[in-house]
Each structure stands twice: as C-alpha cells, then as structure tokens.
C-alpha positions in Angstrom: 0.0 0.0 0.0 2.9 2.4 0.8 4.4 1.8 -2.6 1.1 2.4 -4.3 0.7 5.7 -2.3 4.3 6.7 -3.4 3.5 6.0 -7.1 0.2 8.0 -6.8 2.1 10.9 -5.2 4.6 10.9 -8.0 1.8 11.0 -10.6 0.3 14.0 -8.7 3.6 15.8 -8.8 4.0 15.0 -12.5 0.6 16.4 -13.3 1.2 19.5 -11.2 4.4 20.1 -13.2 2.4 19.6 -16.4 -0.2 22.2 -15.2 2.6 24.7 -14.3 4.3 24.6 -17.8 3.5 27.5 -19.9 0.7 28.8 -17.6 -1.0 25.4 -17.5 -1.1 25.3 -21.2 -4.3 27.5 -21.2 -2.9 30.4 -23.3 0.1 28.9 -25.0 1.3 25.4 -25.9 -0.8 22.3 -25.2 -3.3 21.8 -22.5 -3.4 18.0 -23.0 -1.1 15.4 -21.5 -1.3 11.5 -21.2 0.0 9.6 -18.1 0.5 6.0 -18.7 0.5 3.6 -15.7 2.0 0.1 -15.8 -0.8 -1.6 -13.9 -4.5 -1.1 -13.7 -4.4 -0.7 -10.0 -2.2 2.3 -10.2 -4.6 3.9 -12.7 -7.6 3.2 -10.5 -5.9 4.7 -7.6 -4.8 7.8 -9.4 -8.3 8.3 -10.7 -9.7 8.2 -7.1 -7.1 10.3 -5.4 -6.8 14.1 -4.9 -4.0 14.9 -7.2 -3.7 18.6 -6.2 -4.2 20.2 -2.8 -4.4 23.9 -3.7 -6.5 27.0 -3.2 -9.8 27.1 -5.2 -8.8 30.6 -6.4 -5.6 29.1 -8.0 -7.7 26.5 -9.8 -9.9 29.3 -11.1 -6.8 31.1 -12.5 -5.3 27.9 -13.9 -8.0 25.3 -14.3 -7.1 21.7 -15.3 -9.0 18.6 -15.4 -8.0 15.0 -14.9 -9.9 12.1 -16.3 -9.6 8.7 -17.7 -8.1 8.9 -21.3 -10.1 7.3 -24.1 -8.7 4.5 -26.1 -5.9 5.4 -28.5 -8.1 4.7 -31.6 -10.7 7.0 -30.1 -8.4 10.1 -30.0 -8.3 12.8 -32.7 -4.6 13.1 -32.5 -4.7 16.1 -34.8 -6.8 18.0 -32.0 -5.0 16.5 -29.0 -2.6 19.4 -28.5 -5.2 22.2 -28.9 -5.1 24.6 -25.8 -8.2 25.0 -23.8 -8.7 28.7 -24.7 -8.6 27.9 -28.4 -11.0 24.9 -28.0 -13.4 27.1 -26.0 -13.3 29.8 -28.7 -14.0 27.1 -31.4 -16.9 25.7 -29.5 -18.5 29.2 -29.1 -18.0 29.8 -32.9 -19.6 26.4 -33.8 -22.7 27.0 -31.6 -23.3 30.4 -33.1 -22.7 28.9 -36.6 -25.2 26.0 -35.9 -27.8 28.5 -34.6 -27.6 30.4 -37.9 -27.5 27.2 -39.9 -30.8 26.0 -38.3 -32.4 29.3 -39.4 -31.2 28.9 -43.0 -32.1 25.2 -42.9 -35.8 26.3 -43.1 -35.2 27.7 -46.7 -34.3 24.5 -48.6 -36.9 22.5 -46.6 -39.5 25.0 -47.2 -38.8 25.0 -50.9 -39.0 21.3 -51.0 -42.3 21.3 -49.3 -43.6 23.9 -51.7 -42.3 21.7 -54.5 -44.8 19.1 -53.4 -47.7 21.5 -53.3 -49.5 20.9 -56.6 -51.5 24.0 -56.5 -48.5 26.2 -56.1 -46.6 24.3 -58.8 -49.5 24.7 -61.3 -49.8 28.4 -60.6 -46.2 29.2 -61.0 -45.5 26.6 -63.8 -48.6 26.0 -65.9 -46.8 23.7 -68.2 -46.6 21.1 -65.4 -50.4 20.6 -65.6 -50.1 19.9 -69.4 -47.8 17.0 -68.7 -50.7 14.8 -67.8 -52.0 14.9 -71.3 -50.0 11.9 -72.6 -48.6 8.8 -71.0 -45.0 9.9 -71.0 -45.9 13.3 -69.6 -47.9 11.6 -66.8 -44.9 9.6 -65.9 -42.7 12.7 -65.8 -45.4 14.5 -63.8 -45.4 11.7 -61.2 -41.6 11.8 -61.0 -41.5 15.6 -60.5 -44.3 15.9 -57.9 -44.0 12.7 -55.9 -40.4 11.3 -56.1 -38.0 14.1 -56.6 -39.0 16.2 -53.6 -38.7 13.2 -51.3 -35.3 12.2 -52.8 -34.1 15.9 -52.4 -35.0 15.9 -48.7 -33.5 12.6 -48.2 -30.3 13.8 -49.8 -30.1 16.8 -47.5 -30.6 14.7 -44.4 -28.0 12.2 -45.7 -25.3 14.9 -46.2 -26.1 16.6 -42.9 -24.4 14.1 -40.6 -21.2 14.2 -42.7 -21.1 18.0 -42.4 -21.7 17.9 -38.7 -18.9 15.4 -38.2 -16.5 17.6 -40.3 -17.5 20.6 -38.2 -16.9 18.8 -34.9 -13.5 17.4 -36.0 -12.0 20.1 -38.0 -13.7 23.3 -36.9 -14.6 22.7 -33.3 -11.5 20.6 -32.6 -13.1 17.9 -30.4 -10.4 15.6 -29.1 -12.4 12.4 -28.9 -14.1 10.7 -31.8 -16.9 9.2 -29.6 -17.6 12.7 -28.4 -17.9 13.9 -32.0 -20.4 11.2 -32.8 -22.4 12.0 -29.6 -22.5 15.7 -30.6 -23.5 14.8 -34.2 -26.5 12.7 -33.0 -27.8 15.5 -30.8 -27.3 18.2 -33.4 -28.7 16.0 -36.1 -31.9 15.5 -33.9 -32.2 19.3 -33.6 -32.1 19.7 -37.4 -34.5 16.8 -37.8 -37.0 18.6 -35.4 -36.8 21.7 -37.5 -37.4 19.6 -40.6 -40.5 18.0 -39.1 -41.8 21.4 -37.8 -41.3 23.0 -41.3 -43.0 20.0 -43.0 -46.0 20.2 -40.7 -46.4 24.0 -40.8 -46.0 24.4 -44.6 -48.1 21.3 -45.4 
C-alpha cells in the first residue's frame, strides 16, 4: 500500500508540473497530457485520489481537469494538443454557426415542401399541368411531384451528418471521436426537429 501511495504521489507531482508549464497550457502550448501507468491498480488509484491540494482561487486562474483517457483509436490526434482557450473559442463559434444554420435550414426544406404542393406548382409553372395529357408526360409529372422532392429531402438529411462530423472534428477541434459522434447525434436530432416542424407548418 505504501508503494502504491508513493506512485500516486509521483503521478500527482508530475501532473502538477504539467499544469505549471506555460501557464497550465491554457494560453500557450498544449493543454493535454497523457500519463501511462504500468498496472490497472495504479490507474484506478490515481483516478480516485486528490492529485492537487491547492486553493480554489488558484484553480480558477489555472484550471485543469484529470480524467480517464479514451482508447488510442478514439483520440483525434490532430486536435489532441489544442489549448483550452482555443477550444473554448472554437466551441462558441460552432454554436453560433449552428444557430444560424438552423435558421437557414428552413429555406431548402420550405422550398422542397412547396415543390410538393401541386396548387403552387401549377400556378407558378402552368406547363406542369399539361404533362398529364399523354402517358410519357404523366410519368414525368409523377416523378417531378412525388419522387424528386422526397429524394431531395433525403439527400439533404443524408449529407447533414457528414457536415456535422467535419464541423466537430476540424472546426470545433473535439479531441475524442466518440464525443464527436455524440454531438453529431444531438445536433442532427435538432435539425430533424426543425425539418419536421417545417414540414407540418408548410403542409
């Protein structure tokens, strides 16, 4: 037990040194460090111990967090060295960007719903009503009014997760791939709710 306590104390001193370098890595340099233990028991002990006994005001000036690291395959190594201040700025930028994106998302969804409204189509484009005069025209009319709008909306909803993942990885700079996926699911659900709302209101 004494040897385990000594190793945990060494880990605490190491992490304190990491936090002190470059102002805690908050303004300059990296704010991420990995500590590898040789045994599972050492890791569990380090996770449950107080690694820094210092004043709360000092933590407010130089905050740092200790948590179990994700698997190596789950880490976005490109973003692993991003400072906390930079990541906070990126998160704020992405949230503002997503708010505006949801507002502009109404435009393509609304246009697609208007596309399916036959009365509006025939008023704006009288030639569409004339397509039903022959067999080939009827097939084209069915394709234009029934299938293409659905395919267009499905295409938008299919591209959206890819864009959200790129935004989380490259723009926001999230350090964990699983966290990117969780964020994508939540944000995709928000866009889906906007889509359903627009569909019900316009229809």
